[in-house]
C-alpha positions as CSV (number, residue, x, y, z in Angstrom):
1,M,-113.8,-12.7,100.1
2,M,-110.8,-12.9,102.5
3,G,-108.5,-11.7,99.7
4,K,-110.7,-8.6,99.2
5,I,-110.6,-7.8,102.9
6,K,-106.8,-8.2,103.0
7,S,-106.4,-6.0,100.0
8,A,-108.7,-3.3,101.5
9,A,-106.7,-3.5,104.8
10,L,-103.4,-3.0,103.0
11,A,-104.9,-0.1,101.0
12,L,-106.1,1.5,104.3
13,T,-102.7,1.1,105.9
14,A,-101.0,2.7,102.9
15,A,-103.4,5.6,103.0
16,V,-102.7,6.1,106.7
17,V,-98.9,6.1,106.1
18,T,-99.3,8.5,103.2
19,T,-101.4,10.8,105.3
20,V,-99.1,10.7,108.4
21,A,-95.7,11.0,106.7
22,P,-96.3,14.4,105.0
23,S,-97.8,15.7,108.2
24,F,-94.6,14.8,110.1
25,Q,-92.4,16.4,107.5
26,A,-94.4,19.5,107.4
27,E,-94.1,19.8,111.2
28,A,-90.3,19.5,111.0
29,A,-90.2,22.0,108.1
30,D,-92.2,24.4,110.2
31,Y,-89.5,24.5,112.9
32,P,-88.7,26.7,114.6
33,K,-92.0,28.4,115.5
34,K,-90.8,30.1,118.6
35,P,-87.4,31.2,120.2
36,V,-84.9,28.5,120.9
37,A,-83.2,28.3,124.3
38,M,-79.4,27.6,124.5
39,I,-78.2,26.2,127.8
40,V,-74.8,27.5,129.0
41,A,-73.4,25.6,131.9
42,Y,-71.4,28.5,133.2
43,S,-71.9,32.0,134.6
44,P,-72.4,35.2,132.6
45,G,-69.2,37.0,131.7
46,G,-67.0,33.9,131.2
47,G,-65.6,32.6,127.9
48,T,-68.4,30.2,127.2
49,D,-71.1,32.7,128.0
50,T,-69.5,35.4,125.8
51,A,-69.1,33.0,122.8
52,A,-72.7,31.8,123.2
53,R,-74.1,35.4,123.3
54,V,-72.2,36.5,120.3
55,I,-73.1,33.5,118.2
56,A,-76.8,33.8,119.4
57,K,-77.0,37.3,117.9
58,Y,-75.7,36.3,114.5
59,V,-77.4,32.9,114.1
60,Q,-80.9,34.4,114.3
61,P,-81.2,35.2,110.6
62,H,-80.0,31.7,109.7
63,L,-82.2,29.9,112.3
64,G,-85.3,32.1,111.8
65,Q,-85.9,32.6,115.5
66,R,-84.1,34.2,118.4
67,L,-81.6,32.1,120.4
68,V,-82.1,32.9,124.1
69,I,-79.2,32.1,126.5
70,Q,-80.1,30.3,129.7
71,N,-77.2,30.2,132.2
72,K,-77.2,27.2,134.4
73,P,-73.9,27.3,136.3
74,G,-72.6,25.2,139.1
75,A,-70.7,22.0,139.9
76,G,-68.1,22.6,137.2
77,G,-70.7,22.4,134.5
78,Q,-72.6,19.4,135.7
79,I,-75.9,21.3,136.3
80,G,-76.0,22.7,132.9
81,F,-74.9,19.6,131.1
82,T,-77.5,17.6,132.9
83,S,-80.2,20.1,132.1
84,L,-79.3,19.7,128.4
85,A,-79.2,15.9,128.6
86,T,-82.6,15.7,130.1
87,A,-84.3,18.4,128.0
88,K,-87.1,17.6,125.6
89,N,-85.7,16.8,122.2
90,D,-88.1,18.9,120.2
91,G,-85.4,21.4,119.1
92,Y,-86.3,24.2,121.5
93,K,-83.6,23.4,124.0
94,I,-80.0,23.1,122.7
95,G,-76.8,23.9,124.5
96,F,-73.1,24.5,124.6
97,I,-71.0,21.6,125.7
98,N,-67.4,22.1,126.9
99,V,-64.6,19.6,126.3
100,P,-62.8,18.4,128.4
101,S,-65.1,19.5,131.3
102,I,-68.0,17.4,130.2
103,F,-65.8,14.3,130.3
104,M,-64.1,15.2,133.6
105,V,-67.4,15.5,135.4
106,K,-68.2,11.9,134.5
107,M,-64.6,10.6,135.2
108,L,-64.3,12.2,138.7
109,R,-67.7,11.9,140.2
110,D,-70.2,9.2,141.2
111,N,-73.9,9.1,140.1
112,V,-73.6,11.9,137.5
113,P,-77.0,11.8,135.8
114,Y,-75.9,12.0,132.2
115,E,-73.9,10.0,129.7
116,M,-72.2,11.2,126.6
117,S,-74.7,9.2,124.6
118,D,-77.4,11.6,125.9
119,F,-76.0,14.2,123.5
120,E,-75.9,14.6,119.7
121,A,-73.3,16.9,118.3
122,I,-74.3,19.9,116.0
123,A,-71.0,21.8,115.6
124,N,-67.9,22.8,117.4
125,I,-67.4,26.6,117.5
126,Q,-64.2,27.4,119.5
127,L,-60.9,26.2,120.8
128,D,-60.0,28.5,123.7
129,P,-56.7,28.0,125.6
130,V,-56.1,28.8,129.3
131,V,-54.0,31.8,130.4
132,L,-52.5,32.6,133.7
133,T,-53.3,36.2,134.7
134,V,-52.6,38.5,137.5
135,K,-53.9,42.0,138.4
136,A,-52.1,44.7,136.4
137,D,-50.4,46.1,139.5
138,S,-49.2,42.7,140.7
139,P,-45.6,42.3,141.7
140,Y,-45.4,39.3,139.4
141,K,-44.2,40.8,136.1
142,T,-43.4,37.5,134.4
143,F,-44.4,33.8,134.8
144,Q,-41.0,33.1,136.3
145,D,-41.8,35.6,139.1
146,F,-45.0,33.8,139.8
147,L,-43.3,30.4,139.6
148,E,-40.6,31.4,142.1
149,A,-43.2,32.6,144.5
150,A,-45.2,29.4,144.2
151,K,-42.1,27.3,144.8
152,K,-41.0,29.4,147.8
153,N,-44.5,29.3,149.4
154,P,-46.0,25.9,148.5
155,G,-49.8,25.8,148.9
156,Q,-50.0,29.4,149.8
157,V,-50.4,31.2,146.4
158,N,-54.1,31.3,145.7
159,V,-55.1,30.8,142.0
160,G,-58.7,31.2,141.0
161,G,-60.5,29.4,138.2
162,D,-63.6,27.7,137.1
163,G,-64.3,24.6,139.1
164,P,-64.1,22.4,141.0
165,Q,-62.8,19.6,138.7
166,S,-62.9,21.8,135.6
167,N,-60.6,22.1,132.6
168,N,-59.1,25.1,134.3
169,Q,-58.2,23.1,137.4
170,L,-56.9,20.3,135.2
171,Q,-54.6,22.8,133.5
172,V,-53.3,23.9,136.9
173,V,-52.6,20.4,138.2
174,V,-50.8,19.5,135.0
175,A,-48.7,22.7,135.3
176,E,-47.9,21.9,138.9
177,D,-46.8,18.4,138.0
178,K,-44.6,19.5,135.1
179,L,-43.1,22.6,136.8
180,G,-42.7,21.3,140.3
181,M,-44.8,23.9,142.0
182,D,-47.7,23.8,144.4
183,V,-50.5,26.4,144.4
184,N,-53.8,26.6,146.1
185,F,-56.6,26.3,143.5
186,V,-59.7,28.3,144.5
187,P,-62.8,27.3,142.5
188,F,-65.4,29.8,141.1
189,N,-68.5,29.3,138.9
190,G,-66.8,30.4,135.7
191,S,-63.9,32.4,134.3
192,G,-65.9,35.6,134.9
193,P,-66.1,35.3,138.7
194,A,-62.5,34.1,138.8
195,I,-61.4,37.3,137.0
196,T,-63.5,39.4,139.3
197,A,-61.8,37.8,142.3
198,T,-58.4,38.6,140.8
199,L,-59.3,42.2,140.2
200,G,-60.6,42.4,143.8
201,D,-57.5,40.9,145.3
202,Q,-59.3,37.9,146.6
203,V,-56.8,35.6,144.8
204,V,-53.3,36.3,143.6
205,A,-53.8,35.0,140.1
206,S,-56.4,33.2,137.9
207,V,-56.5,30.8,135.0
208,P,-59.4,31.9,132.9
209,S,-60.0,31.0,129.3
210,A,-58.1,33.4,127.0
211,S,-61.2,34.8,125.3
212,S,-62.7,35.8,128.6
213,A,-59.5,37.5,129.7
214,T,-58.5,39.3,126.5
215,S,-60.6,42.5,127.0
216,H,-59.3,42.9,130.6
217,I,-55.8,42.5,129.4
218,E,-56.1,44.9,126.6
219,N,-57.7,47.6,128.8
220,G,-54.9,47.3,131.3
221,R,-56.7,45.7,134.2
222,L,-55.1,42.3,134.0
223,R,-51.6,41.1,133.0
224,A,-51.2,37.7,131.2
225,L,-48.1,35.9,132.2
226,A,-48.4,32.8,129.9
227,V,-50.7,31.0,127.6
228,F,-51.0,27.2,127.9
229,A,-50.8,26.4,124.2
230,D,-48.2,25.3,121.7
231,K,-48.5,28.6,119.8
232,R,-49.0,32.1,120.9
233,Y,-52.6,33.1,121.1
234,K,-53.8,35.1,118.1
235,Y,-55.4,37.9,120.1
236,L,-52.6,38.2,122.7
237,P,-49.5,38.0,120.5
238,D,-47.2,39.5,123.2
239,V,-48.0,36.8,125.8
240,P,-45.5,34.0,125.7
241,T,-46.5,30.3,125.6
242,I,-45.8,28.4,128.7
243,A,-42.8,26.7,127.0
244,E,-41.4,30.1,126.1
245,A,-41.9,31.4,129.6
246,T,-40.4,28.4,131.4
247,G,-38.5,26.2,129.0
248,V,-40.8,23.3,129.9
249,A,-43.4,21.7,127.6
250,V,-46.6,21.8,129.6
251,P,-49.5,20.3,127.6
252,G,-52.4,22.7,127.0
253,I,-54.8,20.0,128.2
254,G,-57.2,22.6,129.7
255,A,-58.0,24.3,126.4
256,S,-61.7,24.5,126.1
257,M,-63.5,23.1,123.0
258,R,-66.9,24.8,122.9
259,G,-69.5,23.2,120.7
260,V,-73.3,22.9,120.2
261,A,-75.2,19.8,121.0
262,V,-78.8,18.7,121.4
263,P,-80.6,16.0,123.4
264,K,-80.4,12.6,121.8
265,G,-83.3,11.3,119.7
266,M,-84.1,14.6,117.8
267,D,-85.8,14.0,114.5
268,T,-83.4,14.3,111.6
269,E,-85.3,17.2,109.8
270,T,-85.2,19.4,112.9
271,K,-81.6,18.5,113.7
272,K,-80.6,19.3,110.1
273,I,-82.2,22.8,110.4
274,I,-80.1,23.5,113.5
275,E,-76.9,22.1,111.9
276,D,-77.4,24.2,108.8
277,A,-78.0,27.3,110.8
278,F,-74.7,26.9,112.7
279,A,-72.8,25.9,109.5
280,N,-74.1,29.1,107.8
281,V,-73.3,31.4,110.7
282,M,-69.7,30.1,110.7
283,K,-69.4,31.4,107.1
284,D,-71.3,34.6,107.8
285,P,-68.9,37.5,107.1
286,K,-70.6,39.8,109.6
287,F,-70.2,37.1,112.3
288,L,-66.6,36.3,111.4
289,D,-65.7,40.0,111.4
290,Y,-67.3,40.6,114.8
291,A,-65.8,37.5,116.3
292,D,-62.4,38.7,115.2
293,K,-62.9,42.1,116.7
294,M,-64.1,40.5,119.9
295,G,-61.1,38.1,120.0
296,L,-63.1,34.9,119.9
297,P,-61.0,32.0,118.8
298,L,-63.1,30.1,116.3
299,H,-62.5,26.5,115.3
300,Y,-65.4,25.0,113.3
301,M,-66.2,21.3,113.1
302,N,-69.5,20.0,111.6
303,G,-71.6,17.5,113.5
304,A,-69.9,14.4,112.2
305,E,-66.4,15.8,112.8
306,F,-67.3,16.9,116.3
307,D,-68.9,13.5,117.1
308,A,-65.6,11.8,116.0
309,Y,-63.6,14.2,118.1
310,L,-65.7,13.5,121.2
311,A,-65.3,9.8,120.7
312,N,-61.5,10.0,120.8
313,A,-60.9,13.0,123.1
314,T,-61.3,11.0,126.3
315,K,-58.0,9.3,126.0
316,S,-55.8,12.3,126.5
317,V,-57.9,13.6,129.4
318,E,-58.0,10.2,131.2
319,A,-54.2,10.2,131.4
320,Y,-54.2,13.2,133.6
321,I,-57.3,12.5,135.7
322,P,-55.3,10.9,138.6
323,L,-53.7,14.3,139.2
324,L,-57.1,15.6,140.3
325,K,-57.9,12.8,142.7
C-alpha cells in the first residue's frame, strides 16, 4: 500500500513539473509583450545618449518591440547605473553601462549602492575616445597653443566635461600628469552640456566623447585640437592624436566603452532574446550604414566577450585612480 502511495506521489510530482516547465518556456518565448526601457545614465545630447537613440531605432525589428530611452543623469553616472542595478529583471528594463565610468564610481566613492555583480552583460556597442575641443573662434588653434596657456596660467584654464569623477575627468588628470599642465576641470551632466558650455563661452575648452563632438566640429562650431587615442579617429581624420600634437604618449584611458547590460538573475530565455536582438542589429546593413553616416564608432563584443573584458578592465583604471583623489 505504501509503495502505491509513493508511486502516485512521484507521478503527481512529474505531472506538475511537466505542466509548469512548458508554461515558463512559453512565457519567456512570449517576450517582449510591451516596449522595453533602456536606461541611459547621462543627459540627452551626449555621446551615450546619441548612440542609445540610434541603436534603439534600429533594434526594434530585431527585438519585436520599441526600445524607449530613459535618461537618468547625475553623479557621474551613479544614478543611472544604480537604477539599472536595482531594476526588476523581467527584461523590460535594460541599460547602457559605460566603462571606465562604472568602475570609477565604485573606486572613488563610499556607499555606492551597486556592485558589478549586479549586472549581466549583453553586448558592447562602441569604443569612443575623448577629444579636446574649443570654440571655433578660440585663439587656441592647436593643442600646443592650449598647452602653453595652461602652463602659463596654472589652474586658470577652465575645461568642461562629464563629471565629477568621470572617464572624461580621468582623461584630463592623466593628461595633466603626462604633460605637466594644470587646468581647472568643470563638471557637467554629460558631454552635451559640456559642449553647450564651450559654445556659450562658459568654459575655454571641453573634453567630450568624440562621437558627441563630431557634428559640431564638422559644422564649424567647434575645433578639435587632439584626440586621446593611439590612432586618429575615423570620423575626424584631420585631428591629430595627442602624441602627434605633443610628442608625448598620453594613454587614452578615458575612452568610453558603451555596452548593454541587464539586472542580474534574468531568466536565460529572455536574456537570449535580448542578446540575439543586439547581435542582429550589429549586423544590420541599414544600422551599420546609418551609424557610419552619423560617425558612431562601433566596436561589438558579445555578452561573453564583454563580460570577460569587464572582469579585466579594472586593472588599468585602478593604476590612475590616485590622480583623482
